[in-house]
C-alpha positions in Angstrom: 1.2 -9.7 14.0 -0.4 -6.4 13.5 -1.5 -5.3 10.0 0.3 -2.2 8.6 -2.2 0.0 6.7 -0.9 1.9 3.7 -3.2 4.7 2.3 -2.0 6.2 -0.9 -3.5 9.6 -1.9 -4.8 9.9 -5.5 -5.7 13.6 -5.2 -4.7 15.8 -8.1 -1.5 17.1 -6.7 -0.4 13.6 -5.5 -1.3 12.0 -8.8 0.6 14.7 -10.8 3.7 14.4 -8.6 4.0 10.6 -8.8 1.4 8.7 -6.8 1.0 6.3 -9.8 4.4 4.8 -9.0 2.8 3.1 -6.0 0.7 0.8 -8.2 3.7 -1.6 -8.0 4.4 -1.1 -4.3 3.3 -4.6 -3.4 5.9 -6.0 -5.8 8.6 -4.3 -3.7 7.6 -5.5 -0.3 9.9 -8.0 1.4 8.3 -11.5 1.5 8.3 -11.3 5.3 6.0 -8.3 5.3 3.6 -9.0 2.3 0.9 -10.7 4.4 1.1 -7.9 7.0 0.6 -5.0 4.7 -2.8 -3.7 3.5 -2.6 -1.2 0.6 -5.5 1.2 0.0 -6.0 3.9 -2.5 -7.9 7.0 -1.4 -9.4 9.8 -3.4 -7.7 12.4 -1.1 -6.0 12.3 2.3 -6.6 16.1 2.7 -3.0 16.8 3.5 -2.2 19.5 1.0 -3.3 22.3 3.3 -1.6 20.8 6.4 1.7 20.0 4.8 2.8 22.8 2.5 6.2 24.3 1.6 8.9 21.7 1.9 6.7 18.7 2.7 5.1 18.2 -0.8 3.1 15.5 -2.4 2.7 12.7 -3.1 1.5 11.8 0.4 1.2 8.3 1.8 0.0 7.3 5.2 1.7 4.3 6.9 -0.6 3.5 9.8 -0.8 7.1 11.3 2.6 8.3 10.0 2.6 10.7 7.0 5.3 10.2 4.4 5.7 13.4 2.3 7.4 13.5 -1.1 6.8 9.8 -0.9 8.7 7.3 -3.1 8.8 3.6 -3.0 12.1 3.5 -1.1 10.8 6.1 1.5 7.5 4.2 2.0 9.4 0.9 2.3 11.6 2.4 5.0 8.6 3.6 6.9 7.0 0.2 6.6 10.1 -1.5 7.9 10.3 0.9 10.9 6.6 0.3 11.7 7.1 -3.5 11.4 10.2 -3.4 13.7 12.5 -4.7 10.9 
């Protein structure tokens, strides 16, 4: 089984707009995926310039897919898609 890499941006905009909610992301993972998910915190993903307008922070990367306006439900949905669940 392939590891799903989650990178959570802690840049200023992401932090202010809710990245701190992800400190409990692991608690929301289905048991079937917990050992497949690697969660990392990063100082900045550098996405603020690339994704402006509608696609706002917080930003989370699930493997190579960017989740904009990320929330625990939207990140979990992306993880499930990547896992083939």
